[in-house]
C-alpha positions as CSV (number, residue, x, y, z in Angstrom):
1,I,-0.1,-2.2,11.2
2,L,3.1,-1.0,10.4
3,L,5.3,-3.8,11.4
4,P,3.9,-5.9,8.4
5,I,4.5,-3.1,6.2
6,V,7.9,-2.2,7.2
7,G,9.1,-5.7,7.8
8,N,8.0,-7.3,4.6
9,A,9.0,-4.1,2.7
10,A,11.2,-5.9,0.1
11,E,8.4,-8.3,-0.6
12,H,6.2,-6.0,-1.1
13,L,8.1,-4.2,-3.7
14,T,8.6,-7.7,-5.3
15,A,5.1,-8.2,-5.7
16,V,4.6,-4.9,-7.3
17,D,7.1,-5.3,-9.7
18,V,6.4,-8.7,-11.0
19,A,2.7,-7.5,-11.0
20,M,3.9,-4.6,-13.3
21,K,5.3,-7.2,-15.5
22,N,2.0,-9.1,-15.9
23,K,3.2,-12.0,-13.7
24,M,0.0,-12.2,-11.3
25,D,0.3,-15.7,-10.5
26,L,4.2,-14.8,-9.1
27,S,2.9,-11.6,-7.5
28,L,0.0,-13.3,-5.7
29,G,2.0,-15.6,-4.3
30,V,4.6,-13.1,-3.0
31,A,1.9,-11.1,-1.6
32,L,-0.1,-14.2,-0.1
33,G,2.9,-16.0,1.1
34,S,4.0,-12.7,2.9
35,S,0.6,-12.4,4.8
36,S,1.0,-16.0,5.8
37,Q,4.2,-14.9,7.3
38,I,3.0,-12.3,9.3
39,A,0.1,-14.2,10.6
40,L,2.1,-17.5,11.5
41,L,5.4,-16.0,12.8
42,V,5.1,-12.4,14.0
43,V,1.6,-12.2,15.7
44,P,2.9,-15.3,17.8
45,F,6.0,-13.6,18.4
46,T,4.4,-10.4,19.5
47,V,2.4,-12.0,21.9
48,C,5.4,-13.8,23.7
49,A,7.2,-10.7,23.5
50,G,4.3,-9.2,25.2
51,W,4.3,-11.7,28.1
52,A,8.4,-11.3,28.5
53,I,7.7,-8.0,29.4
54,N,4.6,-8.5,31.3
55,V,2.3,-6.8,29.2
56,P,-1.0,-8.5,28.8
57,M,-1.6,-9.9,25.1
58,D,-3.3,-12.8,24.1
59,L,-4.7,-14.4,20.7
60,N,-8.3,-14.1,22.5
61,F,-10.1,-12.2,19.5
62,H,-13.3,-10.6,20.6
63,P,-16.5,-10.6,18.1
64,L,-15.6,-7.4,16.1
65,G,-12.0,-8.5,15.5
66,T,-13.3,-11.8,14.2
67,G,-15.9,-10.2,12.0
68,I,-13.1,-7.8,10.6
69,L,-10.9,-10.9,9.8
70,L,-13.8,-12.7,8.2
71,V,-14.7,-9.8,6.1
72,T,-10.8,-9.0,4.9
73,V,-10.5,-12.9,4.1
74,L,-13.3,-12.8,1.9
75,I,-12.3,-9.6,0.2
76,V,-9.0,-11.0,-0.6
77,G,-10.3,-14.4,-1.8
78,S,-12.5,-12.7,-4.0
79,V,-10.0,-10.5,-5.4
80,T,-7.5,-13.3,-5.9
81,S,-9.8,-16.0,-7.2
82,D,-9.6,-15.1,-11.0
83,G,-5.8,-14.2,-11.1
84,E,-6.3,-10.9,-12.7
85,S,-6.2,-7.4,-11.3
86,N,-7.4,-4.1,-12.1
87,W,-7.4,-0.5,-10.6
88,L,-10.7,-1.1,-8.6
89,E,-9.7,-4.2,-6.8
90,G,-6.4,-2.7,-5.8
91,A,-8.5,0.4,-4.3
92,M,-10.8,-2.5,-3.0
93,L,-7.8,-4.0,-0.8
94,I,-6.2,-0.4,0.2
95,A,-9.8,0.7,1.1
96,A,-10.2,-2.4,3.3
97,Y,-6.7,-2.1,4.9
98,I,-7.5,1.4,5.8
99,M,-10.7,0.5,7.2
100,V,-9.2,-2.3,9.5
101,G,-6.6,0.1,10.7
102,L,-9.1,2.7,11.6
103,T,-11.4,0.4,13.3
104,Y,-8.6,-1.1,15.4
105,W,-7.3,2.6,16.0
106,T,-10.8,4.0,17.6
107,M,-11.7,0.5,19.2
108,P,-12.0,0.8,23.0
109,D,-9.6,-1.4,24.9
110,T,-12.7,-3.1,26.5
111,V,-14.0,-4.8,23.0
């Protein structure tokens, strides 16, 4: 959870800055590009790093993790589909992020 936030802090600040200037298309492009970068680069890198240090890691998502991913993709898709935003959509995205974090934090290792 912390790695994407800290690793892309400059991109997050850029997305917020251009959103405050009412350039939502650029803000969405930066934010979604940042998410894609984490998904396509950082996740496989951490799996390879885990293998290198003998920590069992894989990309085998269990049903709960797959369901969480599906719900978050649907939420982001519904929020970004119109190209506009308001405080309620932002609060919904923050709440989804917190719920995902809490779910994975409290999820047993066997799931």
